[in-house]
C-alpha positions in Angstrom: 16.8 190.0 277.2 14.7 192.5 279.2 16.1 193.7 282.5 14.2 196.4 284.6 16.0 198.1 287.1 13.7 199.5 289.8 15.1 202.3 292.0 12.8 203.0 295.0 13.8 206.4 296.5 10.6 206.8 298.4 8.7 205.1 301.1 5.7 205.4 298.7 3.9 202.2 297.9 4.3 200.6 294.6 4.0 197.3 293.0 6.9 194.5 293.1 9.7 194.9 290.8 8.4 191.7 288.8 5.3 193.5 287.9 7.3 196.6 286.4 9.3 193.9 284.6 6.1 192.2 283.0 4.3 195.8 282.2 7.7 196.8 280.5 7.9 193.8 278.2 4.1 193.9 277.3 4.6 197.5 276.4 7.3 197.0 274.3 5.7 194.0 272.6 2.5 195.8 271.8 4.5 198.7 270.3 6.3 196.3 268.1 9.6 197.1 269.8 10.1 193.7 271.8 13.9 193.6 272.3 16.3 191.5 270.2 19.2 192.1 271.9 19.9 192.7 275.9 17.6 195.7 276.8 17.5 197.5 280.2 14.5 199.9 281.5 15.3 201.9 284.4 12.5 203.0 286.6 13.1 205.3 289.7 10.3 205.7 292.3 10.4 209.0 294.0 8.7 211.5 296.1 7.1 214.9 295.3 10.1 216.7 296.4 12.7 215.0 294.1 9.8 215.2 291.3 9.5 219.1 291.9 13.5 219.2 291.6 13.9 217.1 288.4 11.0 219.1 286.6 12.8 222.2 287.6 16.2 220.9 286.6 15.0 219.6 283.1 12.0 221.6 282.1 12.3 224.9 284.1 8.9 224.4 285.8 8.6 224.9 289.7 5.9 222.0 289.9 6.1 218.3 290.3 4.8 216.1 287.3 3.7 212.7 287.2 5.9 211.1 284.6 9.1 212.2 283.1 11.4 210.2 281.0 14.9 210.4 280.0 16.9 209.2 277.2 20.0 206.8 278.2 23.4 208.6 278.5 
């Protein structure tokens, strides 16, 4: 029921995709939000330059931020 789409836009080291799926499923279950229908979570692994660009675009801040979340469109 849960699909995790991992987009790797950086050469930074990150865990394998299945680790993200396990973590997302656990986080949803602990929060009492375990999916009852097909659900997708998208993660994008980016470098500092893209992080700064997104932070400026969405928050008007010219510095990087460690984590950003955006609602589904």
